[in-house]
C-alpha positions as CSV (number, residue, x, y, z in Angstrom):
1,M,-29.0,-145.1,-123.2
2,K,-32.3,-145.2,-121.3
3,K,-34.5,-142.0,-121.3
4,S,-36.0,-140.8,-118.1
5,A,-39.8,-140.9,-117.7
6,I,-39.9,-137.1,-117.7
7,S,-38.0,-136.8,-121.0
8,V,-40.3,-139.4,-122.6
9,L,-43.5,-137.9,-121.2
10,A,-42.8,-134.2,-121.5
11,P,-43.8,-133.8,-125.2
12,A,-47.0,-135.7,-124.7
13,L,-47.9,-133.7,-121.5
14,S,-47.3,-130.4,-123.2
15,L,-49.8,-131.4,-125.9
16,V,-52.4,-132.5,-123.4
17,L,-51.8,-129.7,-120.9
18,G,-51.1,-126.8,-123.2
19,T,-48.2,-124.4,-123.1
20,G,-47.6,-120.7,-122.6
21,S,-48.6,-120.2,-126.3
22,A,-52.1,-121.7,-125.7
23,A,-55.0,-119.9,-127.4
24,Q,-56.3,-118.9,-124.0
25,E,-54.3,-116.2,-122.3
26,A,-53.3,-117.1,-118.8
27,S,-55.0,-115.3,-116.0
28,V,-52.9,-114.1,-113.1
29,E,-56.0,-113.4,-111.1
30,M,-57.4,-116.9,-111.7
31,G,-54.0,-118.3,-110.8
32,R,-54.1,-116.4,-107.5
33,M,-57.6,-117.8,-106.7
34,I,-56.4,-121.4,-107.5
35,A,-53.3,-120.8,-105.3
36,D,-55.3,-119.5,-102.5
37,E,-57.6,-122.6,-102.5
38,Y,-55.0,-125.3,-103.1
39,C,-51.5,-124.1,-102.3
40,S,-51.8,-121.6,-99.4
41,R,-51.9,-124.4,-96.7
42,C,-48.2,-125.1,-97.3
43,H,-46.8,-122.2,-99.4
44,N,-46.8,-118.5,-98.8
45,I,-48.5,-117.3,-101.9
46,E,-48.3,-113.5,-101.2
47,P,-46.1,-111.1,-103.1
48,N,-42.7,-110.7,-101.3
49,G,-43.3,-113.9,-99.3
50,P,-40.3,-115.0,-97.2
51,F,-37.5,-116.9,-99.0
52,K,-37.0,-120.3,-97.3
53,L,-36.0,-123.8,-98.4
54,Q,-38.8,-125.8,-96.9
55,T,-42.1,-125.1,-98.6
56,P,-40.7,-122.1,-100.5
57,S,-42.9,-119.0,-101.0
58,F,-44.3,-118.4,-104.5
59,A,-42.1,-115.3,-104.6
60,A,-39.0,-117.4,-104.1
61,I,-40.1,-119.9,-106.7
62,A,-40.7,-117.1,-109.2
63,K,-37.2,-115.7,-108.5
64,F,-35.3,-119.0,-108.9
65,R,-37.3,-121.1,-111.3
66,S,-38.1,-120.6,-115.0
67,K,-41.7,-120.8,-116.3
68,E,-40.9,-124.3,-117.7
69,Q,-39.5,-125.5,-114.3
70,I,-42.6,-124.1,-112.5
71,R,-44.9,-125.8,-114.9
72,N,-43.1,-129.1,-114.6
73,R,-43.2,-129.0,-110.8
74,I,-46.9,-128.4,-110.8
75,V,-47.5,-131.2,-113.3
76,M,-45.1,-133.7,-111.8
77,P,-44.5,-132.8,-108.1
78,L,-41.2,-133.9,-106.5
79,H,-42.9,-135.1,-103.3
80,D,-46.1,-136.8,-102.4
81,R,-47.4,-134.2,-100.0
82,M,-48.0,-131.8,-102.9
83,P,-51.4,-132.6,-104.5
84,Q,-51.3,-134.4,-107.8
85,Y,-52.8,-131.5,-109.9
86,L,-52.4,-133.5,-113.1
87,D,-55.4,-135.6,-111.9
88,Y,-57.8,-132.7,-112.1
89,M,-56.3,-129.5,-113.5
90,I,-56.7,-128.7,-117.1
91,G,-54.0,-126.9,-119.2
92,G,-55.5,-123.5,-118.8
93,N,-55.5,-123.7,-115.0
94,I,-51.9,-124.7,-115.0
95,D,-51.1,-121.7,-117.3
96,D,-53.0,-119.5,-114.8
97,M,-51.0,-120.9,-111.8
98,V,-47.7,-120.4,-113.7
99,A,-48.7,-116.8,-114.7
100,Y,-49.5,-116.0,-111.1
101,I,-46.3,-117.4,-109.7
102,V,-44.2,-115.7,-112.4
103,S,-46.0,-112.4,-111.7
104,L,-44.4,-112.4,-108.2
105,E,-40.8,-112.2,-109.5
106,N,-39.1,-109.1,-108.1
């Protein structure tokens, strides 16, 4: 049986990008600043953002996705309109983004 690229690459990516147990504690505030700069053109990044299917708000993402799913979508976006953050974000920044998004869960 053939493995998908995600299942093959996931362990290597977690080593390179870090995980929630990284030595550096994720910063919700830094995640918000990154989201404001890179994500707010398409996503509503505010707490209690409206729930919608197309370009979901970060609040909706927080409610319906796990930390691991959020991280995976940042690292390997499902569509080409979302910037390829893997090209320039380091593990700590991704931890910060995940921490900010998760902080919006109601």
